C-alpha positions in Angstrom: 128.6 80.1 49.3 126.9 82.0 46.6 128.6 82.8 43.2 128.5 86.6 43.9 130.5 86.0 47.2 133.1 83.9 45.5 133.3 86.2 42.5 133.8 89.2 45.0 136.6 87.3 47.0 138.5 86.5 43.7 138.3 90.3 42.9 139.7 91.2 46.2 142.6 88.6 45.8 143.3 90.0 42.4 143.4 93.6 43.7 145.7 92.6 46.5 148.3 90.8 44.2 148.2 93.7 41.8 148.7 96.4 44.4 151.7 94.2 45.7 153.4 94.2 42.3 152.9 98.1 41.9 154.5 98.6 45.2 157.9 98.1 44.0 159.2 101.6 44.8 162.6 103.2 44.8 162.0 104.1 48.3 163.6 101.8 50.8 162.5 101.2 54.3 163.8 103.3 56.8 164.4 106.1 54.3 162.3 109.4 54.3 161.5 112.0 57.0 159.3 111.5 60.1 156.5 113.5 58.2 156.7 110.9 55.2 156.6 108.0 57.3 153.4 109.3 59.2 151.7 110.2 55.8 152.6 106.5 54.7 151.2 105.0 57.8 148.1 107.2 57.7 147.4 106.1 54.2 147.8 102.4 55.1 145.4 102.8 57.9 142.9 104.2 55.4 143.4 101.5 53.0 142.9 98.9 55.6 139.8 100.3 57.0 138.2 100.5 53.3 139.2 96.6 52.8 137.6 96.1 56.1 134.4 98.1 55.2 134.2 96.1 51.7 134.5 93.0 53.5 131.8 93.8 55.9 129.5 95.1 53.3 129.9 91.8 51.4 128.8 89.6 54.2 125.9 92.1 55.3 124.4 92.1 51.7 120.8 91.1 51.7 119.5 88.6 49.5 116.2 89.7 47.6 113.1 88.2 49.5 110.8 86.0 47.4 107.2 86.8 47.0 106.2 83.7 48.4 108.1 84.5 51.8 106.4 88.1 51.6 103.1 86.6 51.4 103.6 84.3 54.2 104.9 87.3 56.5 101.8 89.3 55.5 99.1 86.9 55.9 97.8 86.3 59.6 98.6 82.9 60.9 95.8 80.6 62.0 96.3 79.9 65.6 93.4 77.7 66.4 95.3 74.6 66.8 97.9 76.5 69.2 94.9 77.7 71.2 93.4 74.1 71.5 96.6 72.7 72.7 97.0 75.5 75.6 93.3 74.8 76.6 93.8 71.1 76.7 97.0 71.8 78.8 95.3 74.2 81.1 92.6 71.6 81.5 94.9 68.9 82.7 96.5 71.2 85.4 93.4 71.4 87.4 94.0 71.1 91.1 92.4 68.0 92.6 89.2 68.2 94.5 90.6 66.8 98.0 93.2 69.8 97.9 90.6 72.2 97.2 88.6 71.0 99.9 91.5 71.0 102.5 92.3 74.5 101.5 88.7 75.7 102.1 88.5 74.0 105.3 91.8 75.6 106.4 90.4 78.9 105.5 87.1 78.6 107.0 89.0 77.5 110.5 91.1 80.5 110.2 88.1 82.8 109.9 86.4 81.1 112.8 89.3 81.6 114.9 89.7 85.5 114.0 85.9 85.9 115.1 84.0 85.3 112.2 83.6 86.8 108.7 84.0 90.4 108.0 80.9 90.3 105.7 78.8 93.6 105.7 75.8 93.3 108.2 72.6 92.8 106.5 70.9 96.0 106.6 67.0 96.3 107.2 66.1 99.1 105.1 62.7 100.7 104.8 60.4 98.5 102.5 59.2 100.3 99.7 55.5 100.4 99.6 53.7 98.7 96.7 52.5 101.0 94.0 48.8 101.2 93.9 47.2 102.0 90.7 44.2 104.2 90.5 43.1 102.3 87.6 41.9 98.5 87.7 42.4 95.9 85.2 39.0 96.3 83.9 39.7 100.1 83.0 42.7 98.8 81.0 40.7 96.3 79.1 38.0 98.8 78.1 40.6 101.3 77.0 42.2 98.5 74.9 39.0 97.7 73.2 38.1 101.4 72.5 41.6 101.7 70.9 41.4 98.8 68.5 38.0 100.1 67.4 39.4 103.2 66.4 42.3 101.3 64.1 
C-alpha cells in the first residue's frame, strides 16, 4: 500500500470520527415532521454517495508512468525470435509423405470414376506465320558499320 493511500484512509477515518462527535443534536430520533425526516434522509444519501465517490476515486488514481516505461511502449518490439519459433513449429507440422500419396491416389480414383478431369480442352488455334524481314543480316551489319563511322 502506498503512503498516499494510507494517509487518505486516515483522513477519512478522522473525518468520520469528527462528524460523529458534531452530530450530538437536541433533536432526538422520532421527532420532527415527515418533511424534515425526508430532508434528513436525502442529506444522508448525498453524504454517503460523496464518500463512495471519494473512495472510488482513491482506488482509481493512476500513478505516473516512468520514462523507461514510456520508451518501452513507444519502441517497436523485435519479433524475429517469435517468427523463427513459429516457422520451426510450422515446419514440424508437415504432413507425412505417405498420407499425401494416399490422398492424391484417392482423388485421382474419384476423378477417373466421374469420367475424367474437367480440364479445358486444348484448342488448336491458327499458328502465327513467322515474321519475315525485308532486310537480311548482312544489311544490318552494313548499317551498323556506317553508323559507327559517323560517330
